N, C-alpha and C positions, 0 to 999 in steps of 0.2 A: 504493500500500500504506500510505500515510499520509494523515491528514486534509488537505484542501485549505484554504488561506487566502490572502487577498490578492486582487489583481486577476486577471483572466483572462489566459491565454496561449492563443492560437488559432493553429493551423498549417494550411496548405493545401499540397497536392502536385499536381504535374503532370509529365508526362514526354513526351519525344519520342525519336527514335532516337539523339540525341546526349547529351541532358542529363536529369538529374533536377532539377526546379525545386522549391524549397521556400520558402515565405513564412511568416513568423511575426509575430504582433502581440502585444506585451507591454503590457497595460493597467496603468497606474499611477495612484496617487492624486495624486502630485506629482512632476513630472519633475525638480525640483531634487534629488531623492533618487537620481538615476541616477549611478552611479559610472562615470566615463568613461575608465577605464584599460583595460588588456588583460591583467590578471592573472586567470587562471582561478580560480574559487572565491572571488574577492574582488570583482571588478568585474562589472557587468551584462553577461551574455552568454548565448548559447545553444550547446549542444553537440549536434552531429548525429553519430550513430554508425551506420555501415552495414557489413554484411558484403560483402566482395568477394574478389578474388584478387590475389595478387602472385606473378608467375612460376608460376602454376598452384596455388599454395598458398593455402588459405583464411586470410584475415586480416580484422580489423576496422579500418576507416578512421575516424578521429576528426577532426572539423572543428569549430572553435570560432569563432563570430562574436560580436563585441562591439558594444555600443551606439555606441561611438565610430567605427565604420566599419572597424576592423581585424579581421583574422581569422588563425587559426592552423590548420595541418594538423599534428596531433600524432601522434607515433609511440608511443602508449601502448596501443593495442589489438591489437598484433601486427604491424602494417605496419612495415617498416624505416624508418629516417630518410630514406634515399634515396627510397623510395616516397612517404612523407609529403611530402617537399619537392617531388617531381614533381607530386603532386596539388595542393599549394598554389599552384604556378605556373599551373595550369589552371583553378582555381575562379574564379568571378566572384561577388563579394559586395558588397552595398550595405546600409547601414542609415540610418534617418532617425529623429530624435527629433521628436515633434510635440506641440503643446499643444492644437490644435483640429482636428477636432471632439472628439477624445478624447485624453486625456493618455497618453503612453507612448512606445514606440519600436517600430520594425519592422525586421526583417532579411529579406533575400531572397538566396537562393543559386542558382547554376547549377552543378551538379556533373557534370562530364563522365564518362559511363559508362566510356569507354576508360581513364581514369586510375585507376579502381577495379577494372578487370579484368572488367567486366560487359558483356554484349551484351543489351540490353533486348528483351523480347518480351512479348506479351500473356500473362497468367497467370503470369508470373515472380513468384517470392516471394523476398524477401531479409530476413534478420534486421536489425532496425532499432531505434533508440531516439533520443529527442530530449529534452533537458532544458534548462530555462531557470533561470539563477540570477538572482534578483531582489534586489538589494541593499537596496531600500526597506524590506523587512521580513525580510531575511536568510533567505529560503526558496527551496527548489527546487520547480519545477513540471516533473514528468517525464511523458512519454507513458506510460511503464511503469516503475515502481520495480523496481530489481534487488536491493535489499538489499545493494548493493555499489557498485562503480563504474558510472556511467551507461553506459559503453561496453561493458559485458558483455551484448552483444546476444543471446547464447544464453539469457539470463534475461529478455529484454525482449519486444518485439513483432515483428511481421512486416509489411512493405509488400507488398501484393498488387497487381500492375500490371494494370489493367483496360483 
């Protein structure tokens, strides 16, 4: 909903019966500009938000991965602290900063469906959003702008499992 500027952010998705796999590449002009901390909205990172269930109740799970290799499972989208902590223990995340052949960083997640209360099946649809904060030029790159918090998935997009 806002004009795009800066380097590209590309995401890819894959799923099997256990995990939702997400990979993102954040292109940059100079990797010296990567802020390597783990403070959301300050340091380079990507927020993944997806609708799921906690004890049968619909909630949004929020996962933040940073360029430095750390990640957080945050209880800001409706999931309890307990559920967010449980998800955080089960997620697999890795990030790599690279200079060649292209400058930037990439993050890869394996998010277990059982930890977000989902049973994957063909044609399943879930509310979803993904946003990258790029410190190099102090901008957001969002899959879908919500005009509010990125994790407001009811105002964002949908993942359709094919």
